[in-house]
N, C-alpha and C positions, 0 to 999 in steps of 0.2 A: 529902807534904812539908809540914812546918810551919815557917814562918819565925819564928825566935825573937829577932830584933832588936827592941829597944824603940825607939820613936820618941824623937828627941832633943828634940822640942817638940810641943805640941799642933798637929795638922794637921787642920783641919776638912775633912770630905768635901765632895763637889761640891754636895750639897744635893738635895732632892727635885726630880725632873725635872718641868718644866712641859710637856714634850712628851708628847702622847697618841700612843703608838706604835701604837695601833689605828686611827689616822686620819691617818697621815703621807703616804699616797699620793694622787696626783691622777690617777686612772686613766681610760682610755678606757671608756666604757660599752658595754653589749651593743648598743644601737642604733647606735653609731658604727662597728661592724665592718661590712665589706662583706657583702652578702647571701650571697655564696658561702661566706664564713667561717662565718657563723651557720648556714648549711645543713649544712656539714660537721660542726660541733660537735653540731648537733641529730642528725645521723646517728649520731655516736658515742654519744650518750646513748640511742639506741634509737628515734629518730624524733620525739621530743617533748621540748621544753624547758619545764620548769615555772618555778621561781624561779631567778634569777641573783643571787647574793650576791657583790658585788665585795669583793676583799681590801683592807681599809683600811690594812694595814701595808705597809711597804716604802718605797722611795725612787725608784721608777720609774713611768712613766706608761703602761706597757703594760697591755693587758687581762689581768686575772687574777681568776678568780672561781670559786666553787663553783656548778656548774651542775646543777640537779636535773632528774631525768627517770627513765625506767625503769632507766637505768644512770647513776647520778650520777658526775660527774667534777669534777676541778679543772682548768680550762682556762686557757691563756694564748695570747695572740696579739699580734703586732706586725708592722708593715709592714717588708719586707725593706730598704727604703731609709731606715728610721729611723736617724739618725746616732748616737743615744745607746745604744740597747739591743738593736738587732737582732742584733748579734754575741753578746750575752749570752744571748739566747733560743736561738740556734743552738748555742752552747756547752753550754747546759743539756741540749738534746736529745742531744748527743754524749756527755756525761758520764752522764746517766741511763740511756742505752742500755747502758752498760758496767757499771752497778752491779747487784749481786745483789739479789734480792727478799727476802732473809732478814734484813735489817736494818730498824730503824725509820726508813726513808727512803721517802717516797711514790714508788712505782714508776711508770715511764713506761708508759702504756697505748696512746697513739696519738700520731702526729706526722706532719705533712705540710705542704708549701708549697702554699697555696691562694690563687689570685688575687693573687700577689705578697706574701703574708703568711706568716710563720712561725707555725704553729699547733701546739700540743701539749696533751696531757692526761695527768694523773697520777691516781693513786688519791686520792680525796677523804678528807681527815681532818677530821672535825667536832670542834671543841674550842675551846680558848682559848689565847691568847698568855700565856706567863709574864711575870713582871717588873712586874706592876701591882697590888701591889708584889711584889718577889721574896720568896719564902718558902724556908725550909730544905727543905721537901718538894719544891717545884718545882725548886730547884737540884739536889737529889739525883736527881730524875727525869732532868734533862738530863745530869748526870754519868753516870748509869747507861746512858743511851742512847748517849753518846759511847763508853763502854767497849764496848758491844755492837757499834756500828758499826765501831770499830777492829778488833775481832776478826774480824768478817765480811769487811771489806774487805781486811784483811791476807791472809786465806785465799784471797780471790779475786784476789790480786795479778796474775797473768798477764793477766787481762782488764781490770783497772783501771789498772795502771801506765802502759800506753801513752797514756792520755788525761789523765794527771796531770802537773801542773807540779811544781816543787820549791820549798818555802818558802825554803830557803837561798838559791837563786838569785834568787827573786823579791824577797826583802828585801835581798839584796846589791845588786840593781839599784836598788831604791828609795834606799838609802843613797848609792850612787854618783851618783844623779841629783839629790840635794838641791842646790839652788842655793847656791853658796858652799861646798859640800862639808860633810862632817860637822863638821869643825873650825869652820866658819863658822856652824854651827847651821842657821838658816833665813833665806833672803833675805827682804827686806821684802815683805810681802803687801799685798793691796788694802785691808785694814782697819788697816794700820799695824804689823802684826806684823813682827818683825825677828829677827836672829840670836839664838839662844837664849843665847849667851854674853854678850850685851850686855843687861843688865837694863833699860836705858832704852828698848829696842826690842822687848821681849817683847809678844806679842799681848795686846790689851786684854781679850780674853775669858778670859784666865787669871786666877786669884785674885791679889788685891793683895799677899799675903804672898810670892808667888813673883816678882812683877814688880819688886820692890825688890831692893836689894843682898843682902838676907837669902836670896834664892833662888839666889845665884851658886854656892854649893857643891853644891846639889842639881842645878842645871843641868849642871854639869860631870860629876857622878856619872852622870846620865842619858845624856849623850853618850858617856861612856866605856863604860857598859853596852851601849848600842845598837850600838857598834862591834863587839861580839862576836856580834851576832845571826846573821850568816851561819853561824858555827860552831855556835851554840846551837840553831839550827833545822834542823840536819842530821838526817835520819831517814827511815824507810822506811814509815811508816804513812800510808795515804791518809786525808786529813783534809778537812773541809768548808772550812776556811780563811776562813770568813766567819760564824762562829757568833755570833749575837746573839739577843736575845729575839724579835724579829720574824721570825726564820727558824726558829722552833720552834712547834709546836702540841702542847699537852697534850690528849690525846684524851679525849673524854667517854665513849667506849665502847670495848670490845674491838674490835680490828681486825687482820686479817692474822696472827693467832696471838699478838698482843701484848695485854696487859691494858689496861683503862681506866686512865687516868693515865699511860700511857707518853708520853714526850716524842718526838715525831716531828721529825726534823731535815730541813729543806727547803732549797731553793736551793743547788745544788751546782756552780754554774758556776765557782767558784774552786778546785775540787778540786786538792790538791797534797800531795806527800809531805813528811812532817815528823815530829817527835817526837810520840808518842802523847798527850802531855799538853797540846799547844799549843791545841787548840780549847777545852778546858775552862778553861785559864788565861786565855784571852782574855775570859772572862766575869767574872773576879775583880774588876775595877774596879767593875762595876755591882753585884755582890753586896756589896762593901764599902760602896759608896755607899748601898745599901739598909739597911745596919746589920746584916747577917748576921754571925755570929761568925766572925772570920777564922781563929781556931785550929781551927774545925770544917771549913769548906769547903776550906781549904788542906791538910788532912790526909787527904782522901779518896784512894781507891786510885789514881786516874789520875796524881796528882802524886807518888806515893810514891817513885818512882825518879828524879824530876827534880832536877837540881842547882840550888841557889838562884841561882847566878850566871847560869845559862841562863834561868831564869824571869825574872830581872831584865832580862836582855837583850831578851827577847820583849816584856815590858811596856813597856820603854823605847822600842823601835822603834815599837810601836803608838802610844805617846804622840806621838812625832815625826810619824808619819803623820797623826794626827788634828789636830795643830797646823798642819801644812802644808795639809791639806785644808780645815780650818776657816777658814783665812785667805784662801781663794779667793772670788771673787764668787759671789753667789747663783745657783742654778740655777732658771730660771723654771718648768720642768716638775716641780721637786721642792723646793718652798720650805722644807721642814723638814730638808733634807739638811745644810746648813751648821750650823744650830742643834744637830742631832744630833751632828755631828762635834766641835763645840766642847764639848758636854756630855761626850762620851767623853774628850776631852783632859783636862778637869778631873777626871773620875773616875779616870783613869789616874794623873794627877799626885798626887792625894790618896793613893792606895795606894803609889805609889813613894816619897813622902815618909816614909811609915811604914816601908816595907821598908828604905830607905837609912839611916834614923836621922839624916838631915841636918837 
């Protein structure tokens, strides 16, 4: 699908990110894990651990690292009583156990609860994160891996569907839970953010051209588009539902029958059924912000059958999510999370301004 609306005015993009996505995480180190957990991981690697390379990307504090040894692994671990991410690691085990190994998704190799810790290991993918900066080649690699994953997971439906949520229901719940309701926009946040319909109370992290009265028409357009998200996001394709640069590894070498340069899609604990284009479209704001040609990446195969109004609904509800999340207080264990969400809000807004023509 290629969007052919011309912008009604110049809308600057969010600007180059000052966030180093390869260094956003504040993770537990190898030495901070219980001895029993280290011993179990060592056993999985073949009895000897060489180097341990912590994953710098992501926004959680759980242990996550490439662990070298006779049988290299990508290992994760978190205490079962951790209030923030224990459930996410358990969910990841549940989902990965149901996914087929014939997609560019790191397969689950081992998992166990050890000494009160959830521990898991997947196929290690040695490579790099895309998006620093985004290139057409990396964007195409991610697009093609989304297509492959869609095909494989759709074919594996009976095994995958029972562990999948639905995007339509998830995002309908989000809209219903907005403080003040969708009509009210967003309730006042900790940083002074307020209802989207009141330009005097829009969050300070949004650009000045949107916070003034000139942003009123676009704000209304976004809210109207977002209201259609539950219908727009109906679909039967199992999707990652959290696709972003730091959940992708561009492989340095051939692996598992896939060529070097393949984009491996990681972190599947938000698995949900939706339209096949949704994961790919979620990356569009970042691609636009990076200066990639919109007419090119919006015309690739995954979005060919998407309705423009449905794409606008998805981008609009993502914008509302990032505005709401970015207005919350900082997270001590993840200091870059709120800056990331605020950047994503600005990126989505810039693309929506162009798509709306407002």
